[in-house]
C-alpha positions in Angstrom: 1.7 22.4 -35.8 0.5 22.4 -31.7 -0.6 25.3 -29.9 1.6 28.1 -29.0 3.1 28.5 -25.7 1.0 31.4 -24.7 -2.2 29.7 -25.7 -1.7 26.8 -22.8 0.1 29.5 -20.3 -2.1 32.3 -20.3 -1.5 35.0 -18.0 -5.4 35.9 -17.5 -8.4 33.9 -18.1 -9.2 30.1 -18.6 -7.1 28.4 -21.2 -8.1 26.8 -24.2 -5.6 23.7 -23.7 -5.0 22.1 -20.5 -3.1 19.6 -21.8 -0.5 19.2 -24.7 0.6 15.7 -26.0 4.6 15.4 -25.1 6.6 14.3 -27.6 6.9 10.5 -26.4 3.1 10.7 -26.0 2.5 8.1 -28.9 4.9 5.7 -27.2 3.3 5.9 -24.0 -0.3 4.8 -25.7 1.6 2.2 -27.6 3.4 0.8 -24.3 -0.2 1.1 -22.4 -1.6 -0.6 -25.1 1.0 -3.4 -25.2 -0.4 -6.6 -23.3 2.7 -7.9 -20.7 5.1 -5.1 -21.3 6.0 -3.0 -18.3 6.3 0.6 -18.2 8.0 2.9 -15.9 7.8 6.8 -16.3 10.5 8.9 -14.6 11.3 12.5 -14.4 11.4 15.6 -11.9 8.3 16.8 -10.3 5.6 18.8 -12.0 6.4 17.9 -16.0 3.2 15.9 -16.4 3.9 12.4 -15.8 0.5 12.0 -14.1 -0.9 13.9 -16.6 0.2 12.0 -19.4 -0.6 8.4 -18.2 -4.2 9.5 -17.3 -4.6 11.0 -20.9 -3.3 7.8 -22.2 -5.3 5.7 -20.2 -8.2 7.8 -21.3 -7.4 8.1 -25.0 -7.5 4.2 -24.8 -10.8 4.6 -23.2 -9.3 2.4 -20.1 -10.3 4.2 -17.4 -12.8 1.2 -16.0 -9.8 -1.5 -16.6 -7.3 0.5 -14.5 -6.7 0.5 -10.7 -4.8 3.9 -9.9 -2.8 3.4 -6.6 -0.3 6.3 -4.9 2.3 5.5 -2.6 1.1 8.6 -0.6 -2.0 6.9 0.5 -1.2 4.6 3.4 -4.2 1.9 2.3 -2.7 1.9 -1.3 0.7 1.4 0.1 -0.6 -2.0 1.5 -1.6 -3.1 -1.9 1.7 -1.9 -3.6 3.5 -4.0 -1.2 1.6 -7.0 -1.9 1.6 -7.0 -5.6 4.9 -9.3 -5.8 3.1 -11.7 -4.0 
């Protein structure tokens, strides 16, 4: 059994847990590990999409082989627009 909610979302002090693997975390890891497989992660803001992907990449020890791009950065946006080419 995982940590209790109050161990993750503490009223005071530093939480022991800063990331709790969501139910679909194993599937995420498998998809990231599978070459040639596309992956779209979507959902409401603030539910841990980026954190989950970063933790899965960390778990797979792929940090040095992954390029993180965000459409919020104009320089990244140029690279994103050129991906199809």
